[in-house]
Backbone atoms as SQL, in Angstrom:
CREATE TABLE atoms (id INTEGER PRIMARY KEY, chain TEXT, resi INTEGER, resn TEXT, atom TEXT, x REAL, y REAL, z REAL);
INSERT INTO atoms VALUES
  (1, 'A', 1, 'UNK', 'N', 54.202, 12.792, -17.274),
  (2, 'A', 1, 'UNK', 'CA', 55.481, 13.340, -17.644),
  (3, 'A', 1, 'UNK', 'C', 55.269, 14.541, -18.568),
  (4, 'A', 2, 'UNK', 'N', 56.005, 15.589, -18.323),
  (5, 'A', 2, 'UNK', 'CA', 55.897, 16.792, -19.144),
  (6, 'A', 2, 'UNK', 'C', 56.938, 16.755, -20.247),
  (7, 'A', 3, 'UNK', 'N', 56.594, 17.306, -21.398),
  (8, 'A', 3, 'UNK', 'CA', 57.483, 17.279, -22.551),
  (9, 'A', 3, 'UNK', 'C', 57.266, 18.556, -23.359),
  (10, 'A', 4, 'UNK', 'N', 58.322, 19.338, -23.552),
  (11, 'A', 4, 'UNK', 'CA', 58.192, 20.570, -24.327),
  (12, 'A', 4, 'UNK', 'C', 58.131, 20.318, -25.821),
  (13, 'A', 5, 'UNK', 'N', 58.403, 19.104, -26.251),
  (14, 'A', 5, 'UNK', 'CA', 58.384, 18.717, -27.667),
  (15, 'A', 5, 'UNK', 'C', 59.329, 19.609, -28.469),
  (16, 'A', 6, 'UNK', 'N', 58.916, 20.037, -29.655),
  (17, 'A', 6, 'UNK', 'CA', 59.797, 20.817, -30.529),
  (18, 'A', 6, 'UNK', 'C', 59.817, 22.299, -30.203),
  (19, 'A', 7, 'UNK', 'N', 59.124, 22.699, -29.180),
  (20, 'A', 7, 'UNK', 'CA', 59.041, 24.102, -28.768),
  (21, 'A', 7, 'UNK', 'C', 60.137, 24.387, -27.739),
  (22, 'A', 8, 'UNK', 'N', 60.889, 25.446, -27.920),
  (23, 'A', 8, 'UNK', 'CA', 61.965, 25.806, -26.985),
  (24, 'A', 8, 'UNK', 'C', 61.420, 26.531, -25.763),
  (25, 'A', 9, 'UNK', 'N', 60.561, 25.843, -25.030),
  (26, 'A', 9, 'UNK', 'CA', 59.870, 26.466, -23.906),
  (27, 'A', 9, 'UNK', 'C', 60.331, 25.934, -22.561),
  (28, 'A', 10, 'UNK', 'N', 61.560, 25.458, -22.471),
  (29, 'A', 10, 'UNK', 'CA', 62.060, 24.909, -21.208),
  (30, 'A', 10, 'UNK', 'C', 61.947, 25.927, -20.078),
  (31, 'A', 11, 'UNK', 'N', 62.084, 27.192, -20.409),
  (32, 'A', 11, 'UNK', 'CA', 61.986, 28.251, -19.399),
  (33, 'A', 11, 'UNK', 'C', 60.597, 28.296, -18.763),
  (34, 'A', 12, 'UNK', 'N', 59.542, 27.956, -19.519),
  (35, 'A', 12, 'UNK', 'CA', 58.195, 27.941, -18.944),
  (36, 'A', 12, 'UNK', 'C', 58.000, 26.721, -18.053),
  (37, 'A', 13, 'UNK', 'N', 58.621, 25.606, -18.428),
  (38, 'A', 13, 'UNK', 'CA', 58.527, 24.398, -17.609),
  (39, 'A', 13, 'UNK', 'C', 59.254, 24.603, -16.281),
  (40, 'A', 14, 'UNK', 'N', 60.380, 25.306, -16.315),
  (41, 'A', 14, 'UNK', 'CA', 61.102, 25.622, -15.076),
  (42, 'A', 14, 'UNK', 'C', 60.261, 26.542, -14.199),
  (43, 'A', 15, 'UNK', 'N', 59.650, 27.533, -14.807),
  (44, 'A', 15, 'UNK', 'CA', 58.791, 28.463, -14.069),
  (45, 'A', 15, 'UNK', 'C', 57.662, 27.715, -13.377),
  (46, 'A', 16, 'UNK', 'N', 56.962, 26.893, -14.134),
  (47, 'A', 16, 'UNK', 'CA', 55.816, 26.159, -13.607),
  (48, 'A', 16, 'UNK', 'C', 56.238, 25.195, -12.499),
  (49, 'A', 17, 'UNK', 'N', 57.366, 24.517, -12.670),
  (50, 'A', 17, 'UNK', 'CA', 57.830, 23.589, -11.633),
  (51, 'A', 17, 'UNK', 'C', 58.083, 24.308, -10.313),
  (52, 'A', 18, 'UNK', 'N', 58.708, 25.456, -10.379),
  (53, 'A', 18, 'UNK', 'CA', 58.968, 26.240, -9.167),
  (54, 'A', 18, 'UNK', 'C', 57.655, 26.673, -8.522),
  (55, 'A', 19, 'UNK', 'N', 56.731, 27.174, -9.325),
  (56, 'A', 19, 'UNK', 'CA', 55.458, 27.654, -8.795),
  (57, 'A', 19, 'UNK', 'C', 54.595, 26.522, -8.239),
  (58, 'A', 20, 'UNK', 'N', 54.600, 25.374, -8.904),
  (59, 'A', 20, 'UNK', 'CA', 53.857, 24.216, -8.397),
  (60, 'A', 20, 'UNK', 'C', 54.412, 23.766, -7.043),
  (61, 'A', 21, 'UNK', 'N', 55.744, 23.722, -6.932),
  (62, 'A', 21, 'UNK', 'CA', 56.369, 23.331, -5.671),
  (63, 'A', 21, 'UNK', 'C', 56.095, 24.324, -4.558),
  (64, 'A', 22, 'UNK', 'N', 56.172, 25.604, -4.860),
  (65, 'A', 22, 'UNK', 'CA', 55.907, 26.636, -3.851),
  (66, 'A', 22, 'UNK', 'C', 54.457, 26.576, -3.386),
  (67, 'A', 23, 'UNK', 'N', 53.545, 26.398, -4.334),
  (68, 'A', 23, 'UNK', 'CA', 52.127, 26.304, -3.978),
  (69, 'A', 23, 'UNK', 'C', 51.876, 25.070, -3.111),
  (70, 'A', 24, 'UNK', 'N', 52.471, 23.928, -3.470),
  (71, 'A', 24, 'UNK', 'CA', 52.288, 22.694, -2.697),
  (72, 'A', 24, 'UNK', 'C', 52.861, 22.837, -1.292),
  (73, 'A', 25, 'UNK', 'N', 53.996, 23.495, -1.173),
  (74, 'A', 25, 'UNK', 'CA', 54.612, 23.699, 0.140),
  (75, 'A', 25, 'UNK', 'C', 53.724, 24.571, 1.014),
  (76, 'A', 26, 'UNK', 'N', 53.146, 25.600, 0.416),
  (77, 'A', 26, 'UNK', 'CA', 52.323, 26.537, 1.187),
  (78, 'A', 26, 'UNK', 'C', 50.950, 25.964, 1.542),
  (79, 'A', 27, 'UNK', 'N', 50.349, 25.228, 0.602),
  (80, 'A', 27, 'UNK', 'CA', 48.968, 24.803, 0.798),
  (81, 'A', 27, 'UNK', 'C', 48.796, 23.310, 1.066),
  (82, 'A', 28, 'UNK', 'N', 49.812, 22.519, 0.749),
  (83, 'A', 28, 'UNK', 'CA', 49.692, 21.068, 0.853),
  (84, 'A', 28, 'UNK', 'C', 48.972, 20.451, -0.334),
  (85, 'A', 29, 'UNK', 'N', 48.652, 21.254, -1.331),
  (86, 'A', 29, 'UNK', 'CA', 47.925, 20.785, -2.511),
  (87, 'A', 29, 'UNK', 'C', 48.814, 20.945, -3.747),
  (88, 'A', 30, 'UNK', 'N', 49.105, 19.834, -4.427),
  (89, 'A', 30, 'UNK', 'CA', 49.908, 19.886, -5.637),
  (90, 'A', 30, 'UNK', 'C', 48.991, 20.045, -6.846),
  (91, 'A', 31, 'UNK', 'N', 49.106, 21.169, -7.496),
  (92, 'A', 31, 'UNK', 'CA', 48.318, 21.460, -8.696),
  (93, 'A', 31, 'UNK', 'C', 49.245, 21.523, -9.901),
  (94, 'A', 32, 'UNK', 'N', 48.701, 21.282, -11.075),
  (95, 'A', 32, 'UNK', 'CA', 49.458, 21.405, -12.324),
  (96, 'A', 32, 'UNK', 'C', 49.066, 22.725, -12.979),
  (97, 'A', 33, 'UNK', 'N', 50.043, 23.616, -13.116),
  (98, 'A', 33, 'UNK', 'CA', 49.801, 24.913, -13.733),
  (99, 'A', 33, 'UNK', 'C', 50.147, 24.876, -15.221),
  (100, 'A', 34, 'UNK', 'N', 49.629, 25.819, -15.953),
  (101, 'A', 34, 'UNK', 'CA', 49.752, 25.851, -17.406),
  (102, 'A', 34, 'UNK', 'C', 51.050, 26.492, -17.879),
  (103, 'A', 35, 'UNK', 'N', 51.835, 25.743, -18.647),
  (104, 'A', 35, 'UNK', 'CA', 53.013, 26.308, -19.303),
  (105, 'A', 35, 'UNK', 'C', 52.599, 27.255, -20.422),
  (106, 'A', 36, 'UNK', 'N', 51.449, 26.988, -21.054),
  (107, 'A', 36, 'UNK', 'CA', 50.993, 27.828, -22.166),
  (108, 'A', 36, 'UNK', 'C', 50.722, 29.259, -21.734),
  (109, 'A', 37, 'UNK', 'N', 50.338, 29.437, -20.493),
  (110, 'A', 37, 'UNK', 'CA', 50.127, 30.789, -19.981),
  (111, 'A', 37, 'UNK', 'C', 51.393, 31.619, -20.180),
  (112, 'A', 38, 'UNK', 'N', 52.538, 31.011, -19.937),
  (113, 'A', 38, 'UNK', 'CA', 53.808, 31.729, -20.042),
  (114, 'A', 38, 'UNK', 'C', 54.327, 31.759, -21.478),
  (115, 'A', 39, 'UNK', 'N', 54.189, 30.649, -22.208),
  (116, 'A', 39, 'UNK', 'CA', 54.633, 30.615, -23.609),
  (117, 'A', 39, 'UNK', 'C', 53.956, 31.734, -24.400),
  (118, 'A', 40, 'UNK', 'N', 52.660, 31.883, -24.215),
  (119, 'A', 40, 'UNK', 'CA', 51.904, 32.821, -25.041),
  (120, 'A', 40, 'UNK', 'C', 51.760, 34.226, -24.470),
  (121, 'A', 41, 'UNK', 'N', 51.937, 34.388, -23.171),
  (122, 'A', 41, 'UNK', 'CA', 51.653, 35.688, -22.566),
  (123, 'A', 41, 'UNK', 'C', 52.883, 36.475, -22.103),
  (124, 'A', 42, 'UNK', 'N', 53.974, 35.807, -21.793),
  (125, 'A', 42, 'UNK', 'CA', 55.155, 36.527, -21.306),
  (126, 'A', 42, 'UNK', 'C', 55.991, 36.935, -22.516),
  (127, 'A', 43, 'UNK', 'N', 55.765, 38.157, -22.957),
  (128, 'A', 43, 'UNK', 'CA', 56.458, 38.686, -24.138),
  (129, 'A', 43, 'UNK', 'C', 56.748, 40.159, -23.917),
  (130, 'A', 44, 'UNK', 'N', 57.752, 40.641, -24.621),
  (131, 'A', 44, 'UNK', 'CA', 58.116, 42.062, -24.586),
  (132, 'A', 44, 'UNK', 'C', 58.490, 42.560, -23.192),
  (133, 'A', 45, 'UNK', 'N', 59.102, 41.697, -22.413),
  (134, 'A', 45, 'UNK', 'CA', 59.603, 42.083, -21.095),
  (135, 'A', 45, 'UNK', 'C', 61.020, 42.635, -21.303),
  (136, 'A', 46, 'UNK', 'N', 61.444, 43.542, -20.464),
  (137, 'A', 46, 'UNK', 'CA', 62.787, 44.098, -20.585),
  (138, 'A', 46, 'UNK', 'C', 63.610, 43.785, -19.337),
  (139, 'A', 47, 'UNK', 'N', 64.919, 43.884, -19.471),
  (140, 'A', 47, 'UNK', 'CA', 65.877, 43.691, -18.378),
  (141, 'A', 47, 'UNK', 'C', 65.932, 42.256, -17.857),
  (142, 'A', 48, 'UNK', 'N', 65.892, 41.286, -18.766),
  (143, 'A', 48, 'UNK', 'CA', 66.025, 39.891, -18.379),
  (144, 'A', 48, 'UNK', 'C', 67.085, 39.232, -19.246),
  (145, 'A', 49, 'UNK', 'N', 67.565, 38.081, -18.801),
  (146, 'A', 49, 'UNK', 'CA', 68.701, 37.410, -19.424),
  (147, 'A', 49, 'UNK', 'C', 68.549, 37.084, -20.895),
  (148, 'A', 50, 'UNK', 'N', 67.456, 36.490, -21.280),
  (149, 'A', 50, 'UNK', 'CA', 67.251, 36.130, -22.676),
  (150, 'A', 50, 'UNK', 'C', 66.533, 37.264, -23.380),
  (151, 'A', 51, 'UNK', 'N', 67.059, 37.709, -24.509),
  (152, 'A', 51, 'UNK', 'CA', 66.369, 38.763, -25.261),
  (153, 'A', 51, 'UNK', 'C', 66.290, 38.390, -26.736),
  (154, 'A', 52, 'UNK', 'N', 65.279, 38.886, -27.392),
  (155, 'A', 52, 'UNK', 'CA', 65.122, 38.710, -28.830),
  (156, 'A', 52, 'UNK', 'C', 65.965, 39.778, -29.530),
  (157, 'A', 53, 'UNK', 'N', 65.919, 39.794, -30.851),
  (158, 'A', 53, 'UNK', 'CA', 66.723, 40.761, -31.613),
  (159, 'A', 53, 'UNK', 'C', 66.389, 42.210, -31.273),
  (160, 'A', 54, 'UNK', 'N', 65.150, 42.475, -30.901),
  (161, 'A', 54, 'UNK', 'CA', 64.757, 43.851, -30.583),
  (162, 'A', 54, 'UNK', 'C', 65.031, 44.222, -29.124),
  (163, 'A', 55, 'UNK', 'N', 65.664, 43.316, -28.352),
  (164, 'A', 55, 'UNK', 'CA', 66.039, 43.623, -26.976),
  (165, 'A', 55, 'UNK', 'C', 65.011, 43.265, -25.929),
  (166, 'A', 56, 'UNK', 'N', 63.859, 42.769, -26.355),
  (167, 'A', 56, 'UNK', 'CA', 62.815, 42.370, -25.398),
  (168, 'A', 56, 'UNK', 'C', 62.977, 40.896, -25.050),
  (169, 'A', 57, 'UNK', 'N', 62.455, 40.528, -23.913),
  (170, 'A', 57, 'UNK', 'CA', 62.558, 39.139, -23.484),
  (171, 'A', 57, 'UNK', 'C', 61.326, 38.354, -23.863),
  (172, 'A', 58, 'UNK', 'N', 61.614, 37.155, -24.188),
  (173, 'A', 58, 'UNK', 'CA', 60.649, 36.074, -24.275),
  (174, 'A', 58, 'UNK', 'C', 59.928, 36.020, -25.608),
  (175, 'A', 59, 'UNK', 'N', 60.147, 34.903, -26.273),
  (176, 'A', 59, 'UNK', 'CA', 59.567, 34.683, -27.586),
  (177, 'A', 59, 'UNK', 'C', 58.920, 33.307, -27.655),
  (178, 'A', 60, 'UNK', 'N', 58.248, 32.922, -26.578),
  (179, 'A', 60, 'UNK', 'CA', 57.521, 31.656, -26.558),
  (180, 'A', 60, 'UNK', 'C', 58.402, 30.463, -26.838),
  (181, 'A', 61, 'UNK', 'N', 58.160, 29.802, -27.945),
  (182, 'A', 61, 'UNK', 'CA', 58.921, 28.604, -28.327),
  (183, 'A', 61, 'UNK', 'C', 60.347, 28.918, -28.751),
  (184, 'A', 62, 'UNK', 'N', 60.669, 30.188, -28.884),
  (185, 'A', 62, 'UNK', 'CA', 62.011, 30.578, -29.303),
  (186, 'A', 62, 'UNK', 'C', 62.863, 31.064, -28.139),
  (187, 'A', 63, 'UNK', 'N', 62.423, 30.777, -26.920),
  (188, 'A', 63, 'UNK', 'CA', 63.226, 31.083, -25.737),
  (189, 'A', 63, 'UNK', 'C', 62.613, 32.144, -24.854),
  (190, 'A', 64, 'UNK', 'N', 63.144, 32.181, -23.640),
  (191, 'A', 64, 'UNK', 'CA', 62.651, 33.145, -22.671),
  (192, 'A', 64, 'UNK', 'C', 63.409, 33.036, -21.370),
  (193, 'A', 65, 'UNK', 'N', 62.854, 33.572, -20.316),
  (194, 'A', 65, 'UNK', 'CA', 63.538, 33.636, -19.035),
  (195, 'A', 65, 'UNK', 'C', 62.511, 33.485, -17.913),
  (196, 'A', 66, 'UNK', 'N', 62.785, 32.579, -16.987),
  (197, 'A', 66, 'UNK', 'CA', 61.825, 32.361, -15.903),
  (198, 'A', 66, 'UNK', 'C', 61.673, 33.586, -15.015),
  (199, 'A', 67, 'UNK', 'N', 62.713, 34.384, -14.849),
  (200, 'A', 67, 'UNK', 'CA', 62.589, 35.614, -14.063),
  (201, 'A', 67, 'UNK', 'C', 61.557, 36.559, -14.687),
  (202, 'A', 68, 'UNK', 'N', 61.516, 36.595, -16.006),
  (203, 'A', 68, 'UNK', 'CA', 60.515, 37.426, -16.684),
  (204, 'A', 68, 'UNK', 'C', 59.110, 36.913, -16.392),
  (205, 'A', 69, 'UNK', 'N', 58.959, 35.595, -16.303),
  (206, 'A', 69, 'UNK', 'CA', 57.652, 35.016, -15.982),
  (207, 'A', 69, 'UNK', 'C', 57.194, 35.425, -14.592),
  (208, 'A', 70, 'UNK', 'N', 58.109, 35.360, -13.634),
  (209, 'A', 70, 'UNK', 'CA', 57.756, 35.776, -12.275),
  (210, 'A', 70, 'UNK', 'C', 57.375, 37.254, -12.240),
  (211, 'A', 71, 'UNK', 'N', 58.125, 38.073, -12.959),
  (212, 'A', 71, 'UNK', 'CA', 57.835, 39.508, -13.013),
  (213, 'A', 71, 'UNK', 'C', 56.479, 39.760, -13.674),
  (214, 'A', 72, 'UNK', 'N', 56.173, 39.025, -14.732),
  (215, 'A', 72, 'UNK', 'CA', 54.889, 39.166, -15.423),
  (216, 'A', 72, 'UNK', 'C', 53.739, 38.865, -14.467),
  (217, 'A', 73, 'UNK', 'N', 53.864, 37.796, -13.696),
  (218, 'A', 73, 'UNK', 'CA', 52.827, 37.448, -12.716),
  (219, 'A', 73, 'UNK', 'C', 52.661, 38.541, -11.670),
  (220, 'A', 74, 'UNK', 'N', 53.783, 38.973, -11.124),
  (221, 'A', 74, 'UNK', 'CA', 53.757, 39.939, -10.026),
  (222, 'A', 74, 'UNK', 'C', 53.300, 41.316, -10.496),
  (223, 'A', 75, 'UNK', 'N', 53.916, 41.816, -11.552),
  (224, 'A', 75, 'UNK', 'CA', 53.621, 43.173, -12.015),
  (225, 'A', 75, 'UNK', 'C', 52.209, 43.309, -12.557),
  (226, 'A', 76, 'UNK', 'N', 51.728, 42.270, -13.210),
  (227, 'A', 76, 'UNK', 'CA', 50.384, 42.326, -13.771),
  (228, 'A', 76, 'UNK', 'C', 49.318, 41.827, -12.818),
  (229, 'A', 77, 'UNK', 'N', 49.757, 41.453, -11.605),
  (230, 'A', 77, 'UNK', 'CA', 48.828, 40.891, -10.616),
  (231, 'A', 77, 'UNK', 'C', 47.996, 39.773, -11.238),
  (232, 'A', 78, 'UNK', 'N', 48.692, 38.902, -11.971),
  (233, 'A', 78, 'UNK', 'CA', 48.045, 37.777, -12.638),
  (234, 'A', 78, 'UNK', 'C', 47.939, 36.597, -11.691),
  (235, 'A', 79, 'UNK', 'N', 47.056, 35.678, -12.007),
  (236, 'A', 79, 'UNK', 'CA', 46.923, 34.428, -11.286),
  (237, 'A', 79, 'UNK', 'C', 47.397, 33.292, -12.171),
  (238, 'A', 80, 'UNK', 'N', 47.647, 32.164, -11.562),
  (239, 'A', 80, 'UNK', 'CA', 48.072, 30.997, -12.326),
  (240, 'A', 80, 'UNK', 'C', 46.861, 30.264, -12.866),
  (241, 'A', 81, 'UNK', 'N', 46.970, 29.809, -14.093),
  (242, 'A', 81, 'UNK', 'CA', 45.908, 29.056, -14.746),
  (243, 'A', 81, 'UNK', 'C', 46.270, 27.580, -14.683),
  (244, 'A', 82, 'UNK', 'N', 45.298, 26.732, -14.426),
  (245, 'A', 82, 'UNK', 'CA', 45.545, 25.296, -14.346),
  (246, 'A', 82, 'UNK', 'C', 45.811, 24.715, -15.730),
  (247, 'A', 83, 'UNK', 'N', 46.675, 23.702, -15.768),
  (248, 'A', 83, 'UNK', 'CA', 47.066, 23.070, -17.032),
  (249, 'A', 83, 'UNK', 'C', 45.871, 22.475, -17.770),
  (250, 'A', 84, 'UNK', 'N', 44.910, 21.926, -17.047),
  (251, 'A', 84, 'UNK', 'CA', 43.734, 21.360, -17.702),
  (252, 'A', 84, 'UNK', 'C', 42.882, 22.420, -18.382),
  (253, 'A', 85, 'UNK', 'N', 42.976, 23.663, -17.940),
  (254, 'A', 85, 'UNK', 'CA', 42.206, 24.740, -18.533),
  (255, 'A', 85, 'UNK', 'C', 42.920, 25.406, -19.714),
  (256, 'A', 86, 'UNK', 'N', 44.217, 25.214, -19.803),
  (257, 'A', 86, 'UNK', 'CA', 44.981, 25.775, -20.932),
  (258, 'A', 86, 'UNK', 'C', 46.089, 24.783, -21.238),
  (259, 'A', 87, 'UNK', 'N', 45.744, 23.795, -22.016),
  (260, 'A', 87, 'UNK', 'CA', 46.642, 22.674, -22.292),
  (261, 'A', 87, 'UNK', 'C', 47.842, 23.098, -23.136),
  (262, 'A', 88, 'UNK', 'N', 48.954, 22.422, -22.894),
  (263, 'A', 88, 'UNK', 'CA', 50.193, 22.706, -23.607),
  (264, 'A', 88, 'UNK', 'C', 50.132, 22.184, -25.031),
  (265, 'A', 89, 'UNK', 'N', 50.455, 23.049, -25.971),
  (266, 'A', 89, 'UNK', 'CA', 50.618, 22.704, -27.376),
  (267, 'A', 89, 'UNK', 'C', 51.939, 23.346, -27.792),
  (268, 'A', 90, 'UNK', 'N', 52.862, 22.596, -28.388),
  (269, 'A', 90, 'UNK', 'CA', 54.199, 23.136, -28.657),
  (270, 'A', 90, 'UNK', 'C', 54.275, 24.105, -29.829),
  (271, 'A', 91, 'UNK', 'N', 53.501, 25.190, -29.765),
  (272, 'A', 91, 'UNK', 'CA', 53.536, 26.244, -30.784),
  (273, 'A', 91, 'UNK', 'C', 53.309, 27.595, -30.120),
  (274, 'A', 92, 'UNK', 'N', 53.818, 28.649, -30.735),
  (275, 'A', 92, 'UNK', 'CA', 53.525, 30.012, -30.289),
  (276, 'A', 92, 'UNK', 'C', 52.105, 30.356, -30.706),
  (277, 'A', 93, 'UNK', 'N', 51.415, 31.056, -29.849),
  (278, 'A', 93, 'UNK', 'CA', 50.052, 31.473, -30.147),
  (279, 'A', 93, 'UNK', 'C', 49.810, 32.803, -29.442),
  (280, 'A', 94, 'UNK', 'N', 48.598, 33.284, -29.489),
  (281, 'A', 94, 'UNK', 'CA', 48.273, 34.546, -28.839),
  (282, 'A', 94, 'UNK', 'C', 47.934, 34.315, -27.369),
  (283, 'A', 95, 'UNK', 'N', 48.084, 35.355, -26.588),
  (284, 'A', 95, 'UNK', 'CA', 47.773, 35.283, -25.166),
  (285, 'A', 95, 'UNK', 'C', 46.260, 35.333, -24.987),
  (286, 'A', 96, 'UNK', 'N', 45.731, 34.317, -24.337),
  (287, 'A', 96, 'UNK', 'CA', 44.296, 34.232, -24.109),
  (288, 'A', 96, 'UNK', 'C', 43.964, 34.415, -22.632),
  (289, 'A', 97, 'UNK', 'N', 44.874, 35.005, -21.886),
  (290, 'A', 97, 'UNK', 'CA', 44.692, 35.102, -20.441),
  (291, 'A', 97, 'UNK', 'C', 43.370, 35.776, -20.077),
  (292, 'A', 98, 'UNK', 'N', 43.074, 36.879, -20.692),
  (293, 'A', 98, 'UNK', 'CA', 41.876, 37.636, -20.323),
  (294, 'A', 98, 'UNK', 'C', 40.642, 37.246, -21.123),
  (295, 'A', 99, 'UNK', 'N', 40.801, 36.512, -22.212),
  (296, 'A', 99, 'UNK', 'CA', 39.662, 36.264, -23.090),
  (297, 'A', 99, 'UNK', 'C', 38.942, 34.950, -22.821),
  (298, 'A', 100, 'UNK', 'N', 39.515, 34.065, -22.006),
  (299, 'A', 100, 'UNK', 'CA', 38.862, 32.796, -21.728),
  (300, 'A', 100, 'UNK', 'C', 38.521, 32.689, -20.252),
  (301, 'A', 101, 'UNK', 'N', 37.550, 31.855, -19.974),
  (302, 'A', 101, 'UNK', 'CA', 37.147, 31.609, -18.602),
  (303, 'A', 101, 'UNK', 'C', 37.982, 30.452, -18.044),
  (304, 'A', 102, 'UNK', 'N', 39.139, 30.782, -17.483),
  (305, 'A', 102, 'UNK', 'CA', 40.044, 29.788, -16.921),
  (306, 'A', 102, 'UNK', 'C', 39.893, 29.735, -15.413),
  (307, 'A', 103, 'UNK', 'N', 40.205, 28.586, -14.828),
  (308, 'A', 103, 'UNK', 'CA', 40.315, 28.484, -13.392),
  (309, 'A', 103, 'UNK', 'C', 41.638, 29.138, -13.007),
  (310, 'A', 104, 'UNK', 'N', 41.594, 30.122, -12.137),
  (311, 'A', 104, 'UNK', 'CA', 42.800, 30.844, -11.767),
  (312, 'A', 104, 'UNK', 'C', 43.118, 30.590, -10.300),
  (313, 'A', 105, 'UNK', 'N', 44.380, 30.386, -10.012),
  (314, 'A', 105, 'UNK', 'CA', 44.823, 30.103, -8.642),
  (315, 'A', 105, 'UNK', 'C', 45.663, 31.261, -8.157);
């Protein structure tokens, strides 16, 4: 069971659920993707529903938008990181997408 705990990261859980389902439908393999990838890396996006005081989208545990997550993946040509390689911790942190050796899908 997944639990966002005290972190307002429901938008990342929605993103991951959609992506896990799409991947399973396409490949027949159900994988668990990392919510932390989105909590920590999807920041300073523009033109999305949720915005911070400065007008940018996504502030990790302080809210965000799943559309921004999809755009971040697509525009940056990013891959999905498995949950076991970047475990969920209910706090904001720095984006480690490029600095760690993660399994990418």
